[in-house]
C-alpha positions as CSV (number, residue, x, y, z in Angstrom):
1,X,3.1,-10.5,-2.7
2,X,1.2,-7.8,-0.8
3,X,-0.7,-8.7,2.4
4,X,-3.9,-7.2,1.2
5,X,-6.0,-7.5,4.4
6,X,-3.3,-5.9,6.5
7,X,-2.8,-3.1,3.9
8,X,-6.5,-2.4,3.7
9,X,-6.8,-2.3,7.5
10,X,-3.9,0.2,7.8
11,X,-5.5,2.3,5.1
12,X,-8.8,2.3,6.9
13,X,-7.2,3.2,10.2
14,X,-5.6,6.2,8.5
15,X,-8.7,7.3,6.6
16,X,-7.5,6.3,3.2
17,X,-9.3,4.7,0.3
18,X,-7.4,3.0,-2.5
19,X,-8.3,5.9,-4.7
20,X,-7.1,8.6,-2.3
21,X,-3.9,6.6,-1.6
22,X,-3.3,6.3,-5.4
23,X,-3.8,10.0,-5.8
24,X,-1.4,10.9,-3.0
25,X,1.4,8.7,-4.4
26,X,0.8,9.7,-8.0
27,X,-0.4,6.4,-9.2
28,X,-3.4,5.7,-11.5
29,X,-6.4,4.1,-9.9
30,X,-6.0,1.1,-12.2
31,X,-2.4,0.6,-11.2
32,X,-3.3,0.8,-7.5
33,X,-6.0,-1.8,-8.0
34,X,-3.6,-4.2,-9.7
35,X,-1.1,-3.7,-7.0
36,X,-3.5,-4.1,-4.0
37,X,-5.0,-7.2,-5.7
38,X,-1.6,-8.8,-6.3
39,X,-1.5,-8.6,-10.1
40,X,1.5,-6.3,-9.9
41,X,4.1,-5.5,-7.3
42,X,4.6,-2.2,-5.6
43,X,8.1,-0.7,-6.3
44,X,10.4,0.7,-3.6
45,X,9.4,4.3,-4.1
46,X,5.7,3.4,-3.8
47,X,6.3,1.3,-0.7
48,X,8.3,4.2,0.9
49,X,5.6,6.7,0.1
50,X,2.8,4.4,1.4
51,X,4.8,3.7,4.5
52,X,5.1,7.4,5.2
53,X,1.4,8.2,4.6
54,X,0.2,5.3,6.7
55,X,2.8,5.8,9.4
56,X,3.9,2.2,9.1
57,X,6.6,0.8,11.4
58,X,9.4,-1.2,9.8
59,X,7.7,-4.4,11.0
60,X,4.4,-3.4,9.5
61,X,6.0,-2.4,6.2
62,X,7.8,-5.7,6.0
63,X,4.7,-7.7,6.9
64,X,2.6,-5.9,4.3
65,X,5.0,-5.8,1.4
66,X,7.8,-8.4,1.9
67,X,6.6,-11.4,3.9
68,X,5.5,-14.3,1.9
């Protein structure tokens, strides 16, 4: 499950809203909302794209998307 508070913090630090991030990774607003809120999981391509846009370290990526 996605670490929502950490993801939102990294988005804010990088000047991203959920809608802007969705647009930049070619995801619908509805899908982004579901994924941020834990109703659906991000896939590997989405995680890689978000990691690049938010300049996440491997540790940050793992903490946001893979730690339970």
